[in-house]
PyMOL Python script that loads the backbone (N, CA, C, O; Angstrom):
from pymol import cmd

cmd.read_pdbstr("""\
ATOM      1  N   MET A   1     -76.196 -29.338 -45.803  1.00  0.00           N
ATOM      2  CA  MET A   1     -77.479 -28.737 -45.609  1.00  0.00           C
ATOM      3  C   MET A   1     -78.015 -29.309 -44.306  1.00  0.00           C
ATOM      4  O   MET A   1     -77.902 -30.506 -44.043  1.00  0.00           O
ATOM      5  N   PRO A   2     -78.596 -28.438 -43.500  1.00  0.00           N
ATOM      6  CA  PRO A   2     -79.118 -28.922 -42.220  1.00  0.00           C
ATOM      7  C   PRO A   2     -80.465 -29.585 -42.319  1.00  0.00           C
ATOM      8  O   PRO A   2     -81.162 -29.365 -43.310  1.00  0.00           O
ATOM      9  N   ILE A   3     -80.881 -30.387 -41.351  1.00  0.00           N
ATOM     10  CA  ILE A   3     -82.172 -30.922 -41.189  1.00  0.00           C
ATOM     11  C   ILE A   3     -82.999 -30.149 -40.209  1.00  0.00           C
ATOM     12  O   ILE A   3     -82.620 -30.056 -39.041  1.00  0.00           O
ATOM     13  N   TYR A   4     -84.068 -29.611 -40.604  1.00  0.00           N
ATOM     14  CA  TYR A   4     -84.958 -28.818 -39.788  1.00  0.00           C
ATOM     15  C   TYR A   4     -86.135 -29.672 -39.310  1.00  0.00           C
ATOM     16  O   TYR A   4     -86.654 -30.493 -40.066  1.00  0.00           O
ATOM     17  N   GLU A   5     -86.553 -29.481 -38.060  1.00  0.00           N
ATOM     18  CA  GLU A   5     -87.740 -30.166 -37.576  1.00  0.00           C
ATOM     19  C   GLU A   5     -88.948 -29.195 -37.538  1.00  0.00           C
ATOM     20  O   GLU A   5     -88.793 -28.022 -37.200  1.00  0.00           O
ATOM     21  N   TYR A   6     -90.080 -29.673 -37.869  1.00  0.00           N
ATOM     22  CA  TYR A   6     -91.266 -28.843 -37.878  1.00  0.00           C
ATOM     23  C   TYR A   6     -92.330 -29.638 -37.116  1.00  0.00           C
ATOM     24  O   TYR A   6     -92.313 -30.864 -37.008  1.00  0.00           O
ATOM     25  N   GLN A   7     -93.320 -28.766 -36.562  1.00  0.00           N
ATOM     26  CA  GLN A   7     -94.494 -29.398 -35.896  1.00  0.00           C
ATOM     27  C   GLN A   7     -95.671 -28.569 -36.252  1.00  0.00           C
ATOM     28  O   GLN A   7     -95.560 -27.344 -36.202  1.00  0.00           O
ATOM     29  N   CYS A   8     -96.808 -29.133 -36.614  1.00  0.00           N
ATOM     30  CA  CYS A   8     -98.009 -28.524 -36.995  1.00  0.00           C
ATOM     31  C   CYS A   8     -98.789 -28.145 -35.746  1.00  0.00           C
ATOM     32  O   CYS A   8     -99.074 -28.991 -34.898  1.00  0.00           O
ATOM     33  N   LYS A   9     -99.136 -26.850 -35.638  1.00  0.00           N
ATOM     34  CA  LYS A   9     -99.920 -26.361 -34.491  1.00  0.00           C
ATOM     35  C   LYS A   9    -101.379 -26.850 -34.548  1.00  0.00           C
ATOM     36  O   LYS A   9    -102.067 -26.849 -33.527  1.00  0.00           O
ATOM     37  N   ALA A  10    -101.833 -27.249 -35.686  1.00  0.00           N
ATOM     38  CA  ALA A  10    -103.283 -27.673 -35.867  1.00  0.00           C
ATOM     39  C   ALA A  10    -103.426 -29.153 -35.520  1.00  0.00           C
ATOM     40  O   ALA A  10    -104.304 -29.509 -34.734  1.00  0.00           O
ATOM     41  N   CYS A  11    -102.545 -30.071 -36.112  1.00  0.00           N
ATOM     42  CA  CYS A  11    -102.775 -31.450 -35.940  1.00  0.00           C
ATOM     43  C   CYS A  11    -101.713 -32.100 -35.057  1.00  0.00           C
ATOM     44  O   CYS A  11    -101.917 -33.222 -34.594  1.00  0.00           O
ATOM     45  N   GLY A  12    -100.601 -31.440 -34.813  1.00  0.00           N
ATOM     46  CA  GLY A  12     -99.588 -32.004 -34.001  1.00  0.00           C
ATOM     47  C   GLY A  12     -98.521 -32.884 -34.781  1.00  0.00           C
ATOM     48  O   GLY A  12     -97.582 -33.409 -34.183  1.00  0.00           O
ATOM     49  N   GLN A  13     -98.701 -33.006 -36.042  1.00  0.00           N
ATOM     50  CA  GLN A  13     -97.781 -33.781 -36.901  1.00  0.00           C
ATOM     51  C   GLN A  13     -96.377 -33.206 -36.844  1.00  0.00           C
ATOM     52  O   GLN A  13     -96.199 -31.998 -37.007  1.00  0.00           O
ATOM     53  N   ARG A  14     -95.362 -34.059 -36.613  1.00  0.00           N
ATOM     54  CA  ARG A  14     -93.964 -33.610 -36.657  1.00  0.00           C
ATOM     55  C   ARG A  14     -93.280 -34.259 -37.869  1.00  0.00           C
ATOM     56  O   ARG A  14     -93.483 -35.414 -38.244  1.00  0.00           O
ATOM     57  N   LEU A  15     -92.412 -33.338 -38.458  1.00  0.00           N
ATOM     58  CA  LEU A  15     -91.654 -33.895 -39.604  1.00  0.00           C
ATOM     59  C   LEU A  15     -90.261 -33.248 -39.669  1.00  0.00           C
ATOM     60  O   LEU A  15     -90.036 -32.193 -39.074  1.00  0.00           O
ATOM     61  N   GLU A  16     -89.371 -33.856 -40.361  1.00  0.00           N
ATOM     62  CA  GLU A  16     -88.073 -33.366 -40.618  1.00  0.00           C
ATOM     63  C   GLU A  16     -87.828 -33.077 -42.099  1.00  0.00           C
ATOM     64  O   GLU A  16     -88.296 -33.826 -42.956  1.00  0.00           O
ATOM     65  N   LYS A  17     -87.122 -32.033 -42.400  1.00  0.00           N
ATOM     66  CA  LYS A  17     -87.004 -31.577 -43.836  1.00  0.00           C
ATOM     67  C   LYS A  17     -85.540 -31.184 -44.029  1.00  0.00           C
ATOM     68  O   LYS A  17     -85.024 -30.391 -43.241  1.00  0.00           O
ATOM     69  N   LEU A  18     -84.868 -31.693 -45.019  1.00  0.00           N
ATOM     70  CA  LEU A  18     -83.534 -31.303 -45.378  1.00  0.00           C
ATOM     71  C   LEU A  18     -83.691 -30.071 -46.287  1.00  0.00           C
ATOM     72  O   LEU A  18     -84.240 -30.179 -47.383  1.00  0.00           O
ATOM     73  N   GLN A  19     -83.207 -28.894 -45.829  1.00  0.00           N
ATOM     74  CA  GLN A  19     -83.328 -27.620 -46.495  1.00  0.00           C
ATOM     75  C   GLN A  19     -82.015 -26.827 -46.466  1.00  0.00           C
ATOM     76  O   GLN A  19     -81.201 -26.978 -45.555  1.00  0.00           O
ATOM     77  N   LYS A  20     -81.838 -26.019 -47.437  1.00  0.00           N
ATOM     78  CA  LYS A  20     -80.651 -25.035 -47.474  1.00  0.00           C
ATOM     79  C   LYS A  20     -80.991 -24.036 -46.292  1.00  0.00           C
ATOM     80  O   LYS A  20     -82.147 -23.790 -45.950  1.00  0.00           O
ATOM     81  N   ILE A  21     -79.846 -23.475 -45.694  1.00  0.00           N
ATOM     82  CA  ILE A  21     -80.000 -22.473 -44.736  1.00  0.00           C
ATOM     83  C   ILE A  21     -80.753 -21.243 -45.248  1.00  0.00           C
ATOM     84  O   ILE A  21     -81.469 -20.574 -44.504  1.00  0.00           O
ATOM     85  N   SER A  22     -80.578 -20.982 -46.476  1.00  0.00           N
ATOM     86  CA  SER A  22     -81.187 -19.753 -47.024  1.00  0.00           C
ATOM     87  C   SER A  22     -82.617 -20.004 -47.475  1.00  0.00           C
ATOM     88  O   SER A  22     -83.303 -19.043 -47.826  1.00  0.00           O
ATOM     89  N   ALA A  23     -83.119 -21.272 -47.487  1.00  0.00           N
ATOM     90  CA  ALA A  23     -84.559 -21.562 -47.847  1.00  0.00           C
ATOM     91  C   ALA A  23     -85.494 -21.041 -46.860  1.00  0.00           C
ATOM     92  O   ALA A  23     -85.207 -21.000 -45.663  1.00  0.00           O
ATOM     93  N   ALA A  24     -86.692 -20.612 -47.371  1.00  0.00           N
ATOM     94  CA  ALA A  24     -87.715 -20.163 -46.534  1.00  0.00           C
ATOM     95  C   ALA A  24     -88.337 -21.285 -45.643  1.00  0.00           C
ATOM     96  O   ALA A  24     -88.406 -22.426 -46.101  1.00  0.00           O
ATOM     97  N   PRO A  25     -88.780 -21.010 -44.417  1.00  0.00           N
ATOM     98  CA  PRO A  25     -89.375 -22.137 -43.611  1.00  0.00           C
ATOM     99  C   PRO A  25     -90.685 -22.581 -44.286  1.00  0.00           C
ATOM    100  O   PRO A  25     -91.383 -21.838 -44.976  1.00  0.00           O
ATOM    101  N   LEU A  26     -90.947 -23.885 -44.011  1.00  0.00           N
ATOM    102  CA  LEU A  26     -92.199 -24.422 -44.480  1.00  0.00           C
ATOM    103  C   LEU A  26     -93.303 -23.899 -43.660  1.00  0.00           C
ATOM    104  O   LEU A  26     -93.153 -23.644 -42.465  1.00  0.00           O
ATOM    105  N   VAL A  27     -94.423 -23.735 -44.300  1.00  0.00           N
ATOM    106  CA  VAL A  27     -95.686 -23.244 -43.693  1.00  0.00           C
ATOM    107  C   VAL A  27     -96.873 -24.245 -43.685  1.00  0.00           C
ATOM    108  O   VAL A  27     -97.608 -24.371 -42.705  1.00  0.00           O
ATOM    109  N   GLU A  28     -97.006 -24.904 -44.763  1.00  0.00           N
ATOM    110  CA  GLU A  28     -98.177 -25.807 -44.970  1.00  0.00           C
ATOM    111  C   GLU A  28     -97.894 -27.282 -44.528  1.00  0.00           C
ATOM    112  O   GLU A  28     -96.934 -27.922 -44.956  1.00  0.00           O
ATOM    113  N   CYS A  29     -98.799 -27.763 -43.648  1.00  0.00           N
ATOM    114  CA  CYS A  29     -98.648 -29.084 -43.123  1.00  0.00           C
ATOM    115  C   CYS A  29     -98.954 -30.179 -44.152  1.00  0.00           C
ATOM    116  O   CYS A  29    -100.037 -30.126 -44.734  1.00  0.00           O
ATOM    117  N   PRO A  30     -98.077 -31.183 -44.428  1.00  0.00           N
ATOM    118  CA  PRO A  30     -98.397 -32.143 -45.446  1.00  0.00           C
ATOM    119  C   PRO A  30     -99.507 -33.060 -44.950  1.00  0.00           C
ATOM    120  O   PRO A  30    -100.172 -33.676 -45.782  1.00  0.00           O
ATOM    121  N   ALA A  31     -99.749 -33.191 -43.650  1.00  0.00           N
ATOM    122  CA  ALA A  31    -100.791 -34.071 -43.164  1.00  0.00           C
ATOM    123  C   ALA A  31    -102.190 -33.528 -43.237  1.00  0.00           C
ATOM    124  O   ALA A  31    -103.117 -34.170 -43.732  1.00  0.00           O
ATOM    125  N   CYS A  32    -102.310 -32.337 -42.734  1.00  0.00           N
ATOM    126  CA  CYS A  32    -103.690 -31.757 -42.755  1.00  0.00           C
ATOM    127  C   CYS A  32    -103.874 -30.565 -43.649  1.00  0.00           C
ATOM    128  O   CYS A  32    -104.967 -29.998 -43.655  1.00  0.00           O
ATOM    129  N   ASP A  33    -102.856 -30.129 -44.428  1.00  0.00           N
ATOM    130  CA  ASP A  33    -102.904 -28.946 -45.282  1.00  0.00           C
ATOM    131  C   ASP A  33    -103.146 -27.594 -44.597  1.00  0.00           C
ATOM    132  O   ASP A  33    -103.446 -26.622 -45.289  1.00  0.00           O
ATOM    133  N   ALA A  34    -103.028 -27.493 -43.269  1.00  0.00           N
ATOM    134  CA  ALA A  34    -103.211 -26.225 -42.636  1.00  0.00           C
ATOM    135  C   ALA A  34    -101.901 -25.434 -42.672  1.00  0.00           C
ATOM    136  O   ALA A  34    -100.824 -26.011 -42.524  1.00  0.00           O
ATOM    137  N   PRO A  35    -101.992 -24.112 -42.867  1.00  0.00           N
ATOM    138  CA  PRO A  35    -100.820 -23.258 -42.757  1.00  0.00           C
ATOM    139  C   PRO A  35    -100.332 -23.013 -41.304  1.00  0.00           C
ATOM    140  O   PRO A  35    -100.261 -21.888 -40.809  1.00  0.00           O
ATOM    141  N   ALA A  36    -100.007 -24.142 -40.677  1.00  0.00           N
ATOM    142  CA  ALA A  36     -99.682 -23.972 -39.214  1.00  0.00           C
ATOM    143  C   ALA A  36     -98.440 -24.609 -38.759  1.00  0.00           C
ATOM    144  O   ALA A  36     -98.296 -24.969 -37.591  1.00  0.00           O
ATOM    145  N   LEU A  37     -97.490 -24.763 -39.714  1.00  0.00           N
ATOM    146  CA  LEU A  37     -96.113 -25.432 -39.333  1.00  0.00           C
ATOM    147  C   LEU A  37     -95.252 -24.374 -38.650  1.00  0.00           C
ATOM    148  O   LEU A  37     -95.215 -23.205 -39.035  1.00  0.00           O
ATOM    149  N   GLU A  38     -94.564 -24.848 -37.618  1.00  0.00           N
ATOM    150  CA  GLU A  38     -93.582 -23.970 -36.969  1.00  0.00           C
ATOM    151  C   GLU A  38     -92.276 -24.767 -36.847  1.00  0.00           C
ATOM    152  O   GLU A  38     -92.276 -25.959 -36.542  1.00  0.00           O
ATOM    153  N   ARG A  39     -91.184 -24.073 -37.093  1.00  0.00           N
ATOM    154  CA  ARG A  39     -89.929 -24.714 -36.971  1.00  0.00           C
ATOM    155  C   ARG A  39     -89.468 -24.873 -35.575  1.00  0.00           C
ATOM    156  O   ARG A  39     -89.531 -23.911 -34.810  1.00  0.00           O
ATOM    157  N   LEU A  40     -89.002 -26.034 -35.183  1.00  0.00           N
ATOM    158  CA  LEU A  40     -88.601 -26.372 -33.845  1.00  0.00           C
ATOM    159  C   LEU A  40     -87.152 -26.160 -33.682  1.00  0.00           C
ATOM    160  O   LEU A  40     -86.429 -26.189 -34.678  1.00  0.00           O
ATOM    161  N   VAL A  41     -86.642 -25.938 -32.437  1.00  0.00           N
ATOM    162  CA  VAL A  41     -85.281 -25.718 -32.133  1.00  0.00           C
ATOM    163  C   VAL A  41     -84.896 -27.036 -31.615  1.00  0.00           C
ATOM    164  O   VAL A  41     -85.613 -27.565 -30.765  1.00  0.00           O
ATOM    165  N   SER A  42     -83.757 -27.663 -32.071  1.00  0.00           N
ATOM    166  CA  SER A  42     -83.311 -28.940 -31.558  1.00  0.00           C
ATOM    167  C   SER A  42     -81.835 -28.913 -31.511  1.00  0.00           C
ATOM    168  O   SER A  42     -81.186 -28.041 -32.089  1.00  0.00           O
ATOM    169  N   ALA A  43     -81.266 -29.940 -30.772  1.00  0.00           N
ATOM    170  CA  ALA A  43     -79.824 -30.072 -30.600  1.00  0.00           C
ATOM    171  C   ALA A  43     -79.107 -30.512 -31.867  1.00  0.00           C
ATOM    172  O   ALA A  43     -79.645 -31.258 -32.686  1.00  0.00           O
ATOM    173  N   ALA A  44     -77.971 -30.065 -31.991  1.00  0.00           N
ATOM    174  CA  ALA A  44     -77.139 -30.357 -33.147  1.00  0.00           C
ATOM    175  C   ALA A  44     -76.835 -31.884 -33.211  1.00  0.00           C
ATOM    176  O   ALA A  44     -76.795 -32.555 -32.180  1.00  0.00           O
ATOM    177  N   GLY A  45     -76.629 -32.399 -34.406  1.00  0.00           N
ATOM    178  CA  GLY A  45     -76.467 -33.836 -34.625  1.00  0.00           C
ATOM    179  C   GLY A  45     -75.029 -34.281 -34.657  1.00  0.00           C
ATOM    180  O   GLY A  45     -74.724 -35.365 -35.154  1.00  0.00           O
ATOM    181  N   PHE A  46     -74.122 -33.445 -34.126  1.00  0.00           N
ATOM    182  CA  PHE A  46     -72.676 -33.811 -34.044  1.00  0.00           C
ATOM    183  C   PHE A  46     -72.097 -33.135 -32.861  1.00  0.00           C
ATOM    184  O   PHE A  46     -72.676 -32.251 -32.230  1.00  0.00           O
ATOM    185  N   ARG A  47     -70.816 -33.641 -32.576  1.00  0.00           N
ATOM    186  CA  ARG A  47     -70.178 -33.082 -31.428  1.00  0.00           C
ATOM    187  C   ARG A  47     -68.698 -32.978 -31.760  1.00  0.00           C
ATOM    188  O   ARG A  47     -68.123 -33.953 -32.243  1.00  0.00           O
ATOM    189  N   LEU A  48     -68.092 -31.900 -31.536  1.00  0.00           N
ATOM    190  CA  LEU A  48     -66.655 -31.656 -31.691  1.00  0.00           C
ATOM    191  C   LEU A  48     -65.950 -31.948 -30.441  1.00  0.00           C
ATOM    192  O   LEU A  48     -66.171 -31.267 -29.439  1.00  0.00           O
ATOM    193  N   ALA A  49     -65.096 -32.942 -30.436  1.00  0.00           N
ATOM    194  CA  ALA A  49     -64.315 -33.331 -29.336  1.00  0.00           C
ATOM    195  C   ALA A  49     -63.006 -33.959 -29.686  1.00  0.00           C
ATOM    196  O   ALA A  49     -62.837 -34.372 -30.833  1.00  0.00           O
ATOM    197  N   GLY A  50     -62.079 -34.060 -28.796  1.00  0.00           N
ATOM    198  CA  GLY A  50     -60.789 -34.700 -29.145  1.00  0.00           C
ATOM    199  C   GLY A  50     -59.719 -33.630 -29.314  1.00  0.00           C
ATOM    200  O   GLY A  50     -59.894 -32.449 -29.010  1.00  0.00           O
ATOM    201  N   GLY A  51     -58.573 -34.147 -29.834  1.00  0.00           N
ATOM    202  CA  GLY A  51     -57.467 -33.256 -30.121  1.00  0.00           C
ATOM    203  C   GLY A  51     -57.623 -32.486 -31.362  1.00  0.00           C
ATOM    204  O   GLY A  51     -56.902 -31.499 -31.506  1.00  0.00           O
ATOM    205  N   GLY A  52     -58.465 -32.800 -32.279  1.00  0.00           N
ATOM    206  CA  GLY A  52     -58.754 -32.053 -33.457  1.00  0.00           C
ATOM    207  C   GLY A  52     -58.083 -32.709 -34.605  1.00  0.00           C
ATOM    208  O   GLY A  52     -56.994 -33.271 -34.485  1.00  0.00           O
ATOM    209  N   TRP A  53     -58.811 -32.624 -35.838  1.00  0.00           N
ATOM    210  CA  TRP A  53     -58.287 -33.230 -36.972  1.00  0.00           C
ATOM    211  C   TRP A  53     -57.081 -32.544 -37.466  1.00  0.00           C
ATOM    212  O   TRP A  53     -56.262 -33.167 -38.141  1.00  0.00           O
ATOM    213  N   TYR A  54     -56.909 -31.231 -37.158  1.00  0.00           N
ATOM    214  CA  TYR A  54     -55.747 -30.520 -37.633  1.00  0.00           C
ATOM    215  C   TYR A  54     -54.353 -30.948 -37.072  1.00  0.00           C
ATOM    216  O   TYR A  54     -53.298 -30.720 -37.663  1.00  0.00           O
ATOM    217  N   GLU A  55     -54.453 -31.593 -35.869  1.00  0.00           N
ATOM    218  CA  GLU A  55     -53.249 -32.095 -35.256  1.00  0.00           C
ATOM    219  C   GLU A  55     -52.663 -33.340 -36.043  1.00  0.00           C
ATOM    220  O   GLU A  55     -51.448 -33.534 -36.067  1.00  0.00           O
ATOM    221  N   THR A  56     -53.507 -34.131 -36.649  1.00  0.00           N
ATOM    222  CA  THR A  56     -53.078 -35.403 -37.228  1.00  0.00           C
ATOM    223  C   THR A  56     -53.337 -35.558 -38.654  1.00  0.00           C
ATOM    224  O   THR A  56     -52.654 -36.374 -39.274  1.00  0.00           O
ATOM    225  N   ASP A  57     -54.269 -34.855 -39.278  1.00  0.00           N
ATOM    226  CA  ASP A  57     -54.701 -35.122 -40.626  1.00  0.00           C
ATOM    227  C   ASP A  57     -54.286 -33.992 -41.575  1.00  0.00           C
ATOM    228  O   ASP A  57     -54.041 -32.850 -41.188  1.00  0.00           O
ATOM    229  N   PHE A  58     -54.229 -34.385 -42.799  1.00  0.00           N
ATOM    230  CA  PHE A  58     -54.058 -33.484 -43.889  1.00  0.00           C
ATOM    231  C   PHE A  58     -52.684 -32.735 -43.841  1.00  0.00           C
ATOM    232  O   PHE A  58     -52.532 -31.679 -44.454  1.00  0.00           O
ATOM    233  N   LYS A  59     -51.724 -33.287 -43.125  1.00  0.00           N
ATOM    234  CA  LYS A  59     -50.412 -32.607 -43.185  1.00  0.00           C
ATOM    235  C   LYS A  59     -49.432 -33.547 -43.891  1.00  0.00           C
ATOM    236  O   LYS A  59     -49.646 -34.759 -43.902  1.00  0.00           O
ATOM    237  N   SER A  60     -48.402 -33.025 -44.458  1.00  0.00           N
ATOM    238  CA  SER A  60     -47.336 -33.859 -45.135  1.00  0.00           C
ATOM    239  C   SER A  60     -46.596 -34.514 -43.973  1.00  0.00           C
ATOM    240  O   SER A  60     -46.527 -33.991 -42.861  1.00  0.00           O
ATOM    241  N   SER A  61     -46.052 -35.672 -44.284  1.00  0.00           N
ATOM    242  CA  SER A  61     -45.420 -36.482 -43.266  1.00  0.00           C
ATOM    243  C   SER A  61     -44.271 -35.752 -42.623  1.00  0.00           C
ATOM    244  O   SER A  61     -43.949 -36.018 -41.465  1.00  0.00           O
ATOM    245  N   GLY A  62     -43.641 -34.839 -43.333  1.00  0.00           N
ATOM    246  CA  GLY A  62     -42.463 -34.089 -42.732  1.00  0.00           C
ATOM    247  C   GLY A  62     -42.838 -33.098 -41.761  1.00  0.00           C
ATOM    248  O   GLY A  62     -41.978 -32.635 -41.011  1.00  0.00           O
ATOM    249  N   THR A  63     -44.136 -32.698 -41.694  1.00  0.00           N
ATOM    250  CA  THR A  63     -44.475 -31.591 -40.789  1.00  0.00           C
ATOM    251  C   THR A  63     -45.376 -32.106 -39.636  1.00  0.00           C
ATOM    252  O   THR A  63     -45.878 -31.288 -38.865  1.00  0.00           O
ATOM    253  N   LYS A  64     -45.590 -33.395 -39.499  1.00  0.00           N
ATOM    254  CA  LYS A  64     -46.454 -33.885 -38.397  1.00  0.00           C
ATOM    255  C   LYS A  64     -45.787 -33.655 -37.064  1.00  0.00           C
ATOM    256  O   LYS A  64     -44.588 -33.900 -36.935  1.00  0.00           O
ATOM    257  N   ARG A  65     -46.487 -33.211 -36.106  1.00  0.00           N
ATOM    258  CA  ARG A  65     -46.044 -32.865 -34.783  1.00  0.00           C
ATOM    259  C   ARG A  65     -45.877 -34.264 -34.005  1.00  0.00           C
ATOM    260  O   ARG A  65     -46.756 -35.125 -34.037  1.00  0.00           O
ATOM    261  N   ASN A  66     -44.740 -34.401 -33.347  1.00  0.00           N
ATOM    262  CA  ASN A  66     -44.503 -35.606 -32.538  1.00  0.00           C
ATOM    263  C   ASN A  66     -45.301 -35.382 -31.268  1.00  0.00           C
ATOM    264  O   ASN A  66     -44.952 -34.489 -30.497  1.00  0.00           O
ATOM    265  N   LEU A  67     -46.402 -36.182 -30.997  1.00  0.00           N
ATOM    266  CA  LEU A  67     -47.176 -35.998 -29.824  1.00  0.00           C
ATOM    267  C   LEU A  67     -46.484 -36.398 -28.570  1.00  0.00           C
ATOM    268  O   LEU A  67     -46.910 -35.960 -27.502  1.00  0.00           O
ATOM    269  N   ALA A  68     -45.384 -37.245 -28.606  1.00  0.00           N
ATOM    270  CA  ALA A  68     -44.651 -37.646 -27.461  1.00  0.00           C
ATOM    271  C   ALA A  68     -43.668 -36.592 -27.037  1.00  0.00           C
ATOM    272  O   ALA A  68     -43.210 -36.553 -25.895  1.00  0.00           O
ATOM    273  N   GLY A  69     -43.354 -35.735 -27.988  1.00  0.00           N
ATOM    274  CA  GLY A  69     -42.413 -34.657 -27.775  1.00  0.00           C
ATOM    275  C   GLY A  69     -41.077 -34.935 -28.473  1.00  0.00           C
ATOM    276  O   GLY A  69     -40.619 -36.077 -28.456  1.00  0.00           O
ATOM    277  N   GLU A  70     -40.437 -33.928 -29.087  1.00  0.00           N
ATOM    278  CA  GLU A  70     -39.265 -34.133 -29.698  1.00  0.00           C
ATOM    279  C   GLU A  70     -38.113 -33.775 -28.826  1.00  0.00           C
ATOM    280  O   GLU A  70     -38.215 -32.762 -28.133  1.00  0.00           O
ATOM    281  N   GLY A  71     -37.002 -34.509 -28.782  1.00  0.00           N
ATOM    282  CA  GLY A  71     -35.872 -34.176 -28.016  1.00  0.00           C
ATOM    283  C   GLY A  71     -36.088 -34.427 -26.507  1.00  0.00           C
ATOM    284  O   GLY A  71     -35.422 -33.786 -25.695  1.00  0.00           O
ATOM    285  N   GLY A  72     -36.946 -35.286 -26.131  1.00  0.00           N
ATOM    286  CA  GLY A  72     -37.172 -35.484 -24.731  1.00  0.00           C
ATOM    287  C   GLY A  72     -38.454 -34.817 -24.239  1.00  0.00           C
ATOM    288  O   GLY A  72     -38.819 -33.733 -24.694  1.00  0.00           O
ATOM    289  N   SER A  73     -39.136 -35.486 -23.297  1.00  0.00           N
ATOM    290  CA  SER A  73     -40.366 -34.901 -22.714  1.00  0.00           C
ATOM    291  C   SER A  73     -40.053 -34.090 -21.460  1.00  0.00           C
ATOM    292  O   SER A  73     -39.220 -34.476 -20.639  1.00  0.00           O
ATOM    293  N   THR A  74     -40.719 -32.994 -21.340  1.00  0.00           N
ATOM    294  CA  THR A  74     -40.464 -32.166 -20.158  1.00  0.00           C
ATOM    295  C   THR A  74     -41.118 -32.950 -18.885  1.00  0.00           C
ATOM    296  O   THR A  74     -40.603 -32.758 -17.784  1.00  0.00           O
ATOM    297  N   SER A  75     -42.101 -33.721 -18.986  1.00  0.00           N
ATOM    298  CA  SER A  75     -42.583 -34.391 -17.881  1.00  0.00           C
ATOM    299  C   SER A  75     -41.648 -35.443 -17.376  1.00  0.00           C
ATOM    300  O   SER A  75     -41.576 -35.631 -16.161  1.00  0.00           O
ATOM    301  N   SER A  76     -40.938 -36.129 -18.194  1.00  0.00           N
ATOM    302  CA  SER A  76     -39.994 -37.200 -17.732  1.00  0.00           C
ATOM    303  C   SER A  76     -38.798 -36.570 -17.133  1.00  0.00           C
ATOM    304  O   SER A  76     -38.226 -37.165 -16.219  1.00  0.00           O
ATOM    305  N   SER A  77     -38.362 -35.433 -17.551  1.00  0.00           N
ATOM    306  CA  SER A  77     -37.169 -34.711 -16.925  1.00  0.00           C
ATOM    307  C   SER A  77     -37.578 -34.166 -15.577  1.00  0.00           C
ATOM    308  O   SER A  77     -36.790 -34.135 -14.632  1.00  0.00           O
ATOM    309  N   GLY A  78     -38.866 -33.722 -15.504  1.00  0.00           N
ATOM    310  CA  GLY A  78     -39.351 -33.124 -14.248  1.00  0.00           C
ATOM    311  C   GLY A  78     -39.482 -34.271 -13.247  1.00  0.00           C
ATOM    312  O   GLY A  78     -39.202 -34.073 -12.065  1.00  0.00           O
ATOM    313  N   SER A  79     -39.900 -35.466 -13.681  1.00  0.00           N
ATOM    314  CA  SER A  79     -40.048 -36.559 -12.757  1.00  0.00           C
ATOM    315  C   SER A  79     -38.682 -37.130 -12.264  1.00  0.00           C
ATOM    316  O   SER A  79     -38.606 -37.670 -11.161  1.00  0.00           O
ATOM    317  N   ASP A  80     -37.613 -37.008 -13.080  1.00  0.00           N
ATOM    318  CA  ASP A  80     -36.245 -37.413 -12.739  1.00  0.00           C
ATOM    319  C   ASP A  80     -35.712 -36.568 -11.575  1.00  0.00           C
ATOM    320  O   ASP A  80     -35.096 -37.045 -10.622  1.00  0.00           O
ATOM    321  N   LYS A  81     -36.014 -35.223 -11.744  1.00  0.00           N
ATOM    322  CA  LYS A  81     -35.510 -34.298 -10.625  1.00  0.00           C
ATOM    323  C   LYS A  81     -36.239 -34.606  -9.408  1.00  0.00           C
ATOM    324  O   LYS A  81     -35.637 -34.658  -8.336  1.00  0.00           O
ATOM    325  N   ALA A  82     -37.567 -34.827  -9.497  1.00  0.00           N
ATOM    326  CA  ALA A  82     -38.366 -35.014  -8.203  1.00  0.00           C
ATOM    327  C   ALA A  82     -37.929 -36.331  -7.466  1.00  0.00           C
ATOM    328  O   ALA A  82     -37.934 -36.407  -6.237  1.00  0.00           O
ATOM    329  N   SER A  83     -37.538 -37.402  -8.318  1.00  0.00           N
ATOM    330  CA  SER A  83     -37.135 -38.654  -7.669  1.00  0.00           C
ATOM    331  C   SER A  83     -35.836 -38.531  -7.074  1.00  0.00           C
ATOM    332  O   SER A  83     -35.572 -39.287  -6.138  1.00  0.00           O
ATOM    333  N   SER A  84     -34.922 -37.641  -7.495  1.00  0.00           N
ATOM    334  CA  SER A  84     -33.514 -37.599  -6.976  1.00  0.00           C
ATOM    335  C   SER A  84     -33.547 -36.760  -5.677  1.00  0.00           C
ATOM    336  O   SER A  84     -32.559 -36.852  -4.948  1.00  0.00           O
ATOM    337  N   THR A  85     -34.476 -36.023  -5.332  1.00  0.00           N
ATOM    338  CA  THR A  85     -34.402 -35.265  -4.095  1.00  0.00           C
ATOM    339  C   THR A  85     -35.108 -36.013  -2.963  1.00  0.00           C
ATOM    340  O   THR A  85     -35.151 -35.525  -1.834  1.00  0.00           O
TER     341      THR A  85
END
""", "prot")
cmd.dss("prot")
cmd.show_as("cartoon", "prot")
cmd.util.cbc("prot")
cmd.orient("prot")
């Protein structure tokens, strides 16, 4: 469930509320009881970065991909050819 931020137009009170996505937005301010709450747009609280969980996690040990490369790396064979010329 996402955390939504609200701000009251009447008194300026800010609050956060854990709600279902399908839940109706809050309207009444808990501080001043005015029907003046508006939902704010804010940045997400997480970041997706890196190689991804699917590369290393939740696979059986027989199907894990060798990140160094199986049967020799193409970058090392390319550097051997470059150093011989």
